N, C-alpha and C positions, 0 to 999 in steps of 0.2 A: 564817654565810656567805651572801652574796647569791646568790639562785638565778638562774641565767642562763636566758634564753629560748632556744628552739631556734636553733642556729646562731651563738650568741654565747658566746664563751669568757670565763669569769671568770679574772682573773689570779691568779697564785700568791699575791699579797699580799692577795687577797680584798677589794680595794678598787676594782677597775676591771673594765670589760667590754672586752675586746680585740676590735675589729671586724675585724681583719686575717684572722681565720679564719672570718668569718661570710659566708654567701651571701645573708643576708636584709637586710643594711644597705647602702644605696647609698653608694658611696665616691667621693671626689674623685679627680682624676687624679693618680696617683702619679708623682713625679719631673718634674712639669710645669715647674718653675723651679729654678734654682740660686741661689747666693748673690746674684748680680747681680740676678736676677729678684725675689727677696724684698726686696732693697734698693730697687729701683725701685717696688715695690708699697707699701712702708712710707714711704720718704722722700718720695715724691710725695704720700702722705697728709698729711704735714706741710707739703708744698707751699711750698718756700722763697720763691718770689716772692710767693705769696699771703700767707704769714705776714709778710713784710717790708712789702709795700706796703699791706696792709690792717690789720695789727696794730700795726706800729711807730708810726704816727701816733696810735693810741689810747694806747699806752704813754707816748709823749712828751706828748701833749696832755691826757690825763686821769689820768696816773699820776706817773711819776718825772721827767718833763722831761728834762734833760740826763743824768740817771742811767739812761735807758732801757737802754743796753748793759749796765749793771751788773745790771739785772733779768734779762737773758738769761743772764748769768754765773751768777747764783744758781740759776736754773732748770736750767742745765746740770749744776751740782753735785748738786742734789737728784735729778734724773732719772737721773743716772749711778749714784748710790747705790741708787735704786729698781731699776735694771736688774740689779744684782748678784743680788738674791734672785729676781727675775723670770726671769733666765737660768737660775739653778740649778733652778728649778721647771720651766722649759721642757725642760730636759735630762732631767728625771724623767718628764714626761708629754707625749706628743706627741698633740695634739688640736686640732681646729678651734674648740673652745670658748673657748680663751684665758682671759680673766679669770674667767668664771663657773665654769669647770672647776676652776681653782686654788682659788677661794673655796669651792667645794663640798667639796673634799678637806680644807680646813683648818677652815672654820667651819660646815660642814653644808650639806646639799642645799637647805634652805629659803632660807638667806641667799644661797647660790650662785645659785639660780634667780632670786631677786629682783634680784641684781646683773646676771645675764644678760639678764633682761627689760628692766631699765633701760638696759643697754648697747645693745640693739637699738633702743630709742627714741632714745637719745642719738646714735648714729651716723646714724640716719635724720634727726634734726634737723640734724646736721652737713652732710649732703648738701643739705638744703633751705637751710641757712645759706650754703653755698658757692654755691648757685644765685643767692642774693641778691647776693653779691659779683660773680659772673660777669655777672649781668644789669645791674648798675650800670655796670661798666666797658664792657660791650658797648654799652649804651645811649649812653654818652658817645661811643664811637667812631662809632656810627651817626649820632649827631647831627652829628658833624663832616662827615659825607657827606650831610647834609640828609635822612636817613632817620629817620622818626619811628615807632618801634615801642615800645609800653609795656614796662616792665620785667617785668611778670608773664608775658606770653607768652614772653619770652626765658628766664626762669627755668624755666618749665614745659617749654620746648623742650629745655633742657639735660638735664633729668632723663630725658626720653623718649629722647634720643640715647644717653645713658649706659646706659639700660636695654637698648637694642638691642646696643650693643658688648659689654656684660658677659654677654650670653647665651651667648657662646662660652667656650672654656676659658681659664683664667687667664693662660696664656702670651701670649695675644693682648692682654690688658689690659696686661701687663708691657711689651710692645714699644711700645705706644702711649705709656705713661707714661714710658718711658725717653727717648724723643725730647723730650718736653716738659721733663723734668727737666734733661737735659744743656744744652739751649739756655737755660733760665732761669738756671741756675747760672753759665754762661759770661758772660751779659750783666751779671749782678749783680756778678761779680768784676771785670769791666771798669769798671763804675760805681764800685765801691769804690776801685780803683786811681786813677781820675781824681780822685775826691773828696779822697783823702788827699794826692795829689800837688799839687793846686792850691788846696784849701780851707783852712779854719781848724780845726786839730785840737784838740779839747778833751779833755785827758788825764783830767780828773776824771770823765769819762763812764764810765770802766771801773773806778772805785773801787767795790768791792762794797758798801761802806757806803752808797753813794748809792741802792742798790736799796731801801733801807728809809727813804728820805726822799722826801716829796712836796713840790712847790713851792707856795708861798703864792699867794694871789690878788694880782694887781698890775695896776692900771689896768683895762683891758678883759679881762685874762686871768683865767679862772676857776681856782680852786685845783685841784691834782691830789690823787689818793688812791692810796697805795701798794698797797692791796688790788687796785684795778682794774688798775694797771700790772703787778703781778706775775702776776695772773690771766691777762691777755692774753699775757704772755710764755710762760706754761705752755701756753696754748692753741696757741701756735705749734708745739709738739711733738706735739700730739694726732695720732696716726697711727703714730708710731714703735712704739708698743706693740702694733701689729697683727701684728708678725712671727710670734708663735706660732700665730696663726690660719691661717697658711699652712704649718704644719709638715707636714700630711698631703699637701701638694702639692709639697713641696720635696725636693731631693736632699740626702741626709745631714743631716736636720733636727736631730739632736742637736748638731751643730757649727755648721751654717750659721745657725740661728735666733739663737743667742747672738752669733755674729759680726755678724749684721745689726743686732741690737739695739745693741751697743756702737759700731759704726761710725756708725750713724745718730744716736744720741743725742749722742755726742762730736763727730762731724763737723758735725752741725747746730748744736751749741752754739758751736763756733768760728766757723762761718759766720754765724750769727745775730748774734753779738756784733759782728763786724766790719761786717756789712751794716746793722745798726741804728745803728752809730756813724758810718758814712760819710756819711749825709745831713746829720747835724748839722754836718759840716765845710762844708757848702754854705750855711750861714746866718751872718750877721754877728755874731749873739749868741745865747745860749741862749734868751732871751725871743723872739727873732725866730723861732726854730725852733718854740717852743711855740705862738706865735701862728699860724703856718702850719698846724700840726697841728690846732689848734682850729677854725680858720676855713675851711681849704681842704685837707682831708685827702687828697683825690684827687690833688692836685699836690704833696704833701709830698716825694715823691722826684723828680717830674718837673721841678719848678722848678730845683733845684740841678743836676739832670742836664743840662738844656738849657743852663744857664750855664757849667758846667765840663766837661762831657763831649761836648756837641754834640747838636743836635736829632735826629740819626739814632739815637742811643742812647735818647733819650726815646721816639722812635717805636717802636723795637723793643720796649722795655719795655711800652709801652701795648698792644701786641698780646699779649705774653707773659703779662701779668697776666690776660688773658681766657682764654688756653689753659691757664695754670697753675691758675686757679680751676676750670676744667672738669676737669682731671686730678685735682685734689684731691678734687672731688666724686666722681669715678669711683673713686678709691681707697677713700673712705669707703663708697661703695655696695658694693664688693666685700666689705668687712669686715662690713657689716650683713647682707648675704646669707649670709655664712658663719656668723654667729651664729644667724640664723633657721634655716638648714639644720641646724645642730648641735642646736638645740632641737627642731626638727621630727623629726629622726631618733631622738631620745630619746622622742618622743611627748608632750612637754610643750606644744608648739604643734601645730597640725594636721600630721599625719604627711606630708601631701603636700609640705610644705616641705622634708622630708628626702630628697626624690628628686633624682637627678642625671640630666642629659641623657644619653641612650643613646650619643650620638656624642662630645659635647664633655666629658662628665663634669663639667660645671659645675653648680652649684646653681641651675638655671635658673628653677625655680618660686619659690624663695626670692628670687631676683633680681627677678623680676616683682613679687612682693609688696612688696619694698623700694621699687621705683619707684612703686608705687601709694601707699604710705605717704608718700613724699616729695612726690608730687604733691598729696596730701590736705593736708599741712602748708602748702605754698605757697598752695594754693587758699584755705584758711581764712584765712591771713594776708592775702592780697589782698582778701578780702571784708570782713574786720573792721578792718584797718588802713588799707587804701586802696591806690591805684595811681598817684596823681597826682604824687608827690614821690619820685623814685628815690633822691635823696641821703639822705633821712630814712628812707624805707620799705624800700628794697632794701639800702642799705649800713648805715645807722645801726641799723636795727631787725632786719630779717630776717637780715642777716649778723652784726652786732655782738651784739645781745641774744639771738638764738636760739643763737649760739655759746656765750654764757655759760650759758644753760640746759642745753646739752649737756655743757659742760666741768664743771659742778658735779657731774654724775653721774660722769663719767669720772675726775676727780681723787678723788672720794670712793671710787669702786670701786678705783682704784689703791691708795689707802690701805688698803682692806680686803684687797686682794691681799697686800700686805706683811704685814699681821697674820696672814692665813691661812697664809702660808709658814712663819712662826715656829711657829704652833700645829701645823701639819701635821708638821713635822720633829720637834718635841718629843714629839708623841703617837705618830706612826707610825714614825719612823726616828731614834730617839735616837742610834743609833750613827753616823749620818751628819751630825749637827749640826756645823756649822762656825761658829766664833765670829764670823766676819765675814759670810760669804756667806748664811747662813740664820738669823742671829740679830741681830747689831748693825746691819748695813746695812738689813734690812727694818724694824727698829724705828725707825731714824732716818728712813727714807722715810715710814713711817706718821705720825710726829709732824710732819714737815715739810710733807707734802701736806695733812694735816688742818689745819695752821696757815694755809696758803694759802687753803683753802676758808673758814676762819673769817674771815680778813681780807676776803674778798670779801663775805660776809654783813654784815660791819660797815659796808661801803660801798655796799650795795645802794641806799640812799636817794640817794646821790650818783649812782649809775649810772642810777637810775630817775627822775631829775629831770624836771619838766615833764610832757610828754605820754607819757613812757616809764614812768609810775608802775607799770604792770603788772609791771615787773621784780621787784617785791616778792613776786609770786606764784610765782616760779621755784622757791624752796625747797620750798614746800608741794606744787607740782605734781610736782617730781622725787621727793619723798618718797612721794607717792601712787602714782607709777608703780612704784617699788620695792616698796611694800607690796602692790600688786595682784599683783606677781610672787610675793611670799612667800605671799600668801593662796592663789594658785593652786597653789603647791607643797604647802601644807598640805592642800588639797582632794585632790590626787593621793595624798598620803601616806595619807590616810584611806580613799579609795575606789578608788584604783588603785595599790596599793603596788608592784607589779612595775614599773610605769612610773616611779614615784618613785625606786626603787632605782638607776635608770640616770642620774639627773640629774647632769650634769657628769662622768660616769664612763666615757663611751665614749672609748677611746684607740685608737691605731693603732700597734702595735709591729711590724708587718710592713713596715717602710720601710727 
């Protein structure tokens, strides 16, 4: 049996450390958010307007073309299946550790910590990535008002403001994100209605078969690659899986976390399919839509919006893509901070990261560290890639390619989570194994998400064409990050076994 440190109770199952009875572990604010709050924190992480206006042009122009909505349908199915096992595990373990806690229980503490370490880096990359998208669209808006500020100061400024706002308790973040989420969903629904009412509806766009077809090169159009299209479709959901990370701060987490997961993944799936389909209706032909996505991605939604919905709708959307990118970055910041906090309170990262604010009960030190890491990533990017071309540097590379680098880790970790759930139940709770929830669904999710990652690597040459050749390094870099985490875990296992025993095993049952 694992030996508990003073003030930390070991659960009856001898597999966890329950912090609810401990006075030595800094805790997050209990009951800070309800179901609505968790939804706003997670769905805003997926950022509907950001996912659509930034990702759909890439799926259309570099992936499936007219079949872009079908790619979102396939992603909906796979992620819904993934959610089945994930929700089952979230009801078993309430912890701020999310992914890495679940992997620790199923595949061991070493792999669990490697995944957790990789997730911290990935979500930090996401905040920096969203800062690129934010900076690009804000730069365009400022240019319209004849204000010339480079994209790098705008991106760095976003991270600083997010750091200030997330210093307080999580309910404050939830309220800010709620306003942004509601407004962006409403304007996109209006856009969808106008496109389908007045435009050209292409029914083949929602044929799931077309999710696995890329368009050939034609004239000036470069060919697409299904791996790139599917990958960016999956990227549009990254954030929904953050729900379990708020378990310790939510009311009735055993029920609300699962509900938030299903509502977000299915609700977003329907919304993404419709809203990625709608702009296609604004073009005279599929090739016209592909050409617009390849040559003028920033206006892929705005051009049909101005023609069919009116200039005011385009104007509102042009502001909401800026606020939506900010909100999305804020949601990723919150999750990164909670991973760092969770690893810090277990002693695997500097323990100071595991402290909470005496008044706000927020992981304020982990939040500051998260901001510093994101600022560092943006700074390095600005130095080595440049700041003179916002379209290429802020949108195409910082947003697009850095997102790919992070999603490789997250999708790989999601696949590992599914495998870990199967192993955990078969080893630890054979009497609770369910043929669908903890066996078949996780296995299907493991295979499906692994296949999507495989497809991406098959097309990295395509993605890294020309000046973006460094995309080939993403796989080795991501692998190195995870291996560093595993190496650190092995070090603690040998030299600090009491700390190692707690990796991914701090849960809170006093909720």
